[in-house]
C-alpha positions in Angstrom: -0.2 -0.1 0.0 2.7 2.2 0.8 4.7 1.6 -2.2 1.4 2.4 -4.3 1.1 5.9 -2.5 4.8 6.7 -3.4 4.2 5.8 -7.0 1.3 7.7 -7.4 3.0 10.6 -5.5 6.1 10.3 -8.0 3.4 10.6 -10.8 1.9 13.6 -9.6 5.1 15.3 -9.4 5.9 14.5 -13.3 2.6 15.6 -14.2 2.9 19.1 -12.5 6.4 19.1 -13.9 5.3 18.4 -17.6 2.1 20.7 -17.2 4.6 24.0 -16.2 7.0 23.1 -19.1 4.1 22.8 -21.6 2.6 26.0 -20.2 5.7 27.9 -20.4 6.3 26.6 -24.0 2.8 27.9 -25.3 3.5 31.0 -23.4 6.8 31.5 -25.3 5.4 30.2 -28.8 8.0 27.5 -28.8 5.8 24.6 -28.5 6.2 22.5 -31.4 5.6 18.9 -32.2 8.7 17.2 -32.0 9.9 15.2 -35.0 9.3 11.4 -34.6 12.6 9.9 -34.6 13.7 7.2 -37.2 13.1 3.3 -36.2 16.3 2.5 -34.8 18.4 -0.8 -36.1 19.7 -3.4 -33.7 22.6 -5.1 -34.5 20.8 -8.1 -35.8 19.0 -6.2 -38.5 15.6 -6.1 -36.7 14.3 -2.7 -36.7 12.7 -1.6 -33.5 9.8 0.8 -33.0 10.0 4.4 -32.7 9.9 6.3 -29.3 8.0 9.0 -28.9 8.4 11.8 -26.5 7.2 11.7 -22.8 3.9 13.6 -22.1 2.0 14.1 -19.1 -0.5 11.0 -19.9 2.5 8.7 -20.9 3.9 9.7 -17.7 1.1 8.7 -15.7 0.5 5.7 -17.6 4.2 4.8 -17.1 4.1 5.3 -13.4 0.9 3.3 -13.0 2.8 0.3 -15.3 5.7 0.5 -13.1 3.6 -0.1 -10.1 1.7 -3.1 -11.5 4.9 -4.5 -12.6 6.5 -4.1 -9.2 3.4 -5.4 -7.3 2.4 -8.4 -9.3 4.3 -11.5 -8.6 4.2 -14.7 -10.5 2.1 -17.3 -9.4 3.0 -20.5 -7.8 0.9 -23.4 -7.7 1.5 -25.6 -4.6 1.2 -29.3 -4.7 -1.3 -30.6 -2.6 -0.2 -32.2 0.7 0.0 -35.8 0.7 -0.4 -36.1 -3.1 1.4 -39.1 -4.2 4.5 -38.9 -6.3 4.0 -39.6 -9.9 5.1 -43.6 -10.3 4.1 -43.8 -13.9 6.4 -41.7 -16.2 5.0 -39.6 -18.6 4.7 -40.9 -22.4 7.7 -41.1 -24.3 10.2 -40.8 -21.1 12.6 -43.7 -20.1 11.0 -46.5 -17.6 13.6 -47.0 -14.9 13.9 -50.5 -14.0 13.3 -51.9 -10.4 16.8 -52.3 -8.4 17.4 -56.1 -8.0 17.8 -57.6 -4.9 21.0 -57.7 -3.3 22.7 -61.2 -3.2 22.1 -63.1 0.1 25.2 -63.0 2.3 24.2 -66.0 4.2 26.5 -68.7 3.6 25.0 -71.9 2.1 25.5 -75.3 3.9 24.9 -78.6 2.2 23.4 -80.9 4.8 23.2 -83.9 2.5 20.5 -85.8 0.4 17.3 -87.1 1.6 16.4 -90.6 -0.1 12.6 -91.5 0.6 12.0 -95.2 -0.2 9.3 -96.4 -2.1 6.0 -97.2 -0.2 5.8 -101.0 1.4 2.8 -102.7 0.6 0.7 -103.1 3.7 -0.2 -107.1 4.6 -3.7 -107.2 5.7 -5.6 -110.1 7.6 -9.1 -110.9 7.8 -10.1 -111.6 11.4 -13.2 -113.8 11.7 -15.3 -112.8 14.6 -16.2 -115.6 16.9 -19.2 -117.5 16.6 -20.8 -118.1 20.2 -23.2 -120.9 18.8 -20.6 -122.6 16.5 -19.5 -125.9 17.9 -15.9 -127.3 17.8 -15.2 -129.1 14.8 -15.6 -132.9 15.0 -12.2 -134.6 15.6 -12.4 -138.1 14.7 -8.2 -138.7 15.2 -7.2 -137.2 18.1 -4.0 -135.1 18.3 -0.6 -136.9 19.2 -0.2 -136.9 23.0 -3.6 -136.5 23.7 -6.2 -139.0 25.2 -8.1 -141.2 22.9 -12.0 -141.4 23.8 -13.7 -144.8 23.5 -16.6 -145.4 21.0 -19.8 -144.9 22.6 -20.9 -147.9 24.7 -23.6 -150.4 24.5 -26.3 -148.4 26.5 -27.2 -151.7 28.4 -23.7 -153.0 28.5 -22.3 -153.9 32.0 -19.4 -151.9 33.3 -17.5 -152.4 36.7 -18.1 -149.8 39.1 -15.0 -147.4 39.7 -15.5 -144.3 41.8 -13.0 -141.6 40.5 -13.6 -139.1 42.9 -16.6 -136.1 43.1 -18.0 -133.2 41.5 -19.6 -130.2 42.9 -21.5 -127.6 41.1 -22.5 -124.5 43.8 -25.0 -122.9 41.3 -27.2 -126.5 41.4 -26.3 -127.5 44.9 -24.9 -130.3 43.5 -22.2 -132.7 45.3 -22.4 -136.1 44.0 -19.6 -139.3 43.4 -18.0 -139.2 39.9 -18.0 -142.9 38.4 -16.0 -144.2 35.5 -18.3 -145.1 32.6 -21.5 -143.8 30.6 -23.8 -147.2 30.4 -27.2 -146.6 31.7 -26.3 -149.0 34.7 -23.2 -146.4 35.7 -25.4 -143.2 35.1 -28.0 -144.7 37.6 -25.5 -144.2 40.1 -24.4 -140.7 39.3 -22.6 -138.6 37.0 -20.2 -140.8 34.8 -16.8 -140.0 33.0 -16.6 -141.0 29.4 -13.9 -143.4 29.1 -10.8 -142.7 27.2 -11.3 -139.0 27.7 -9.1 -136.7 29.9 -9.0 -136.9 33.6 -9.9 -133.8 35.8 -6.5 -131.5 35.9 -5.1 -133.5 33.1 -4.8 -131.9 29.6 -7.6 -132.8 27.0 -11.5 -132.6 27.5 -12.8 -134.4 30.7 -16.3 -135.5 29.7 -19.1 -136.4 32.1 -22.5 -137.3 31.3 -25.6 -137.4 34.0 -29.3 -137.9 34.1 -32.1 -135.3 34.2 -35.1 -137.2 35.4 -34.3 -140.7 36.3 -32.7 -142.0 39.4 -30.5 -139.7 41.2 -31.1 -136.9 38.2 -27.9 -134.9 39.1 -27.8 -132.8 35.9 -31.7 -131.9 36.0 -31.0 -127.9 36.6 -28.0 -128.1 34.0 -29.7 -125.6 32.1 -29.4 -123.2 34.7 -25.8 -122.7 34.7 -24.3 -119.3 33.6 -20.8 -118.3 32.1 -18.3 -118.1 35.0 -20.0 -120.4 37.3 -18.0 -123.1 39.1 -17.8 -126.9 38.4 -15.3 -128.5 41.0 -13.7 -132.1 40.4 -11.7 -133.8 43.3 -9.9 -136.9 42.6 -6.8 -138.6 44.1 -4.8 -136.0 42.0 -5.9 -133.0 43.5 -9.0 -130.4 43.5 -9.5 -128.8 40.1 -12.0 -125.8 39.5 -13.4 -125.3 36.1 -15.7 -122.6 35.0 -18.4 -122.4 32.7 -17.8 -120.8 29.3 -21.0 -121.7 27.0 -24.0 -123.9 26.7 -25.2 -125.5 23.4 -28.2 -127.7 22.4 -27.2 -130.5 19.7 -28.8 -133.3 18.2 -28.1 -137.2 20.1 -25.8 -138.3 17.2 -23.3 -135.2 17.8 -19.9 -136.2 18.6 -17.7 -133.3 18.9 -18.4 -133.4 22.3 -15.9 -136.0 23.3 -13.3 -134.3 20.9 -10.0 -134.0 23.1 -8.3 -130.5 22.9 -4.9 -129.2 23.5 -6.0 -127.2 26.3 -7.8 -128.1 30.0 -11.5 -128.0 29.2 -14.3 -130.1 30.3 -17.8 -130.7 28.9 -21.2 -131.9 30.7 -24.0 -133.3 29.0 -27.4 -134.5 29.5 -30.7 -135.3 27.8 -32.8 -132.5 26.8 -35.6 -131.1 27.2 -36.4 -132.5 30.6 -38.3 -135.9 30.2 -37.2 -136.1 26.7 -34.4 -137.9 24.6 -34.7 -135.8 21.2 -31.6 -133.6 22.0 -28.8 -133.1 24.3 -28.1 -130.1 26.6 -24.0 -129.3 26.3 -22.1 -127.2 28.8 -18.3 -126.5 28.0 -16.0 -125.6 30.9 -12.4 -124.0 31.1 -10.2 -125.1 33.8 -8.8 -121.8 36.0 -5.6 -121.0 36.9 
């Protein structure tokens, strides 16, 4: 603002001075039109425009142009804050390559090689679930070293009376002598041991038969036995405790019940049902340790 005032003051002074000069020239009759000087030639041969003498109006205009030139300043366009830099170069400009990754300075240590063997075939064996109702296979020829059962005797045959010991079944409340033989005469005395089968406590299958309805009917409640129930044999060789494993119902001509085993087992059998001879009830036992 102060600069403008100073420029206006200078213009006023020039105006007054020019006015005074022009007035004096008019009064003296010396005012004349100044000749227009010829255009000057620049060293390059370009003609410059002629320069007219300064008048009052020219002085004022000159002052104002000086003021305008002094005040005006080139406009500066400020880049917006936060504006991202230009990543994509302008068309026609070279495109710089991305600096390559510096080589790793970590030393490379070779530990060795890994060899993966081919997969080995897996051998699978199918295991069949045991059948609780399936009876043992019929063994006509006993294994070497096992007792050899005698053929079924004549039911009405005569046998000597031989007492082997006793048989006790706590669940049935039974405690009877045990005899050798399975004829009708022997079974009339009590439970009888099948000749040729294993003796109590020995390896093999101890086979014992008995009546359910006649005479002393020792095996009347044989169907009441449950797995785990005890059957105890006492002989001159000792006292042997067997436990019930299973119960089966078979036909009268079934012979696997006398098969000998390579384990310490026993089998009890009798007619079935009570009062009939159409079937047989068979209870399988296992010697306890």
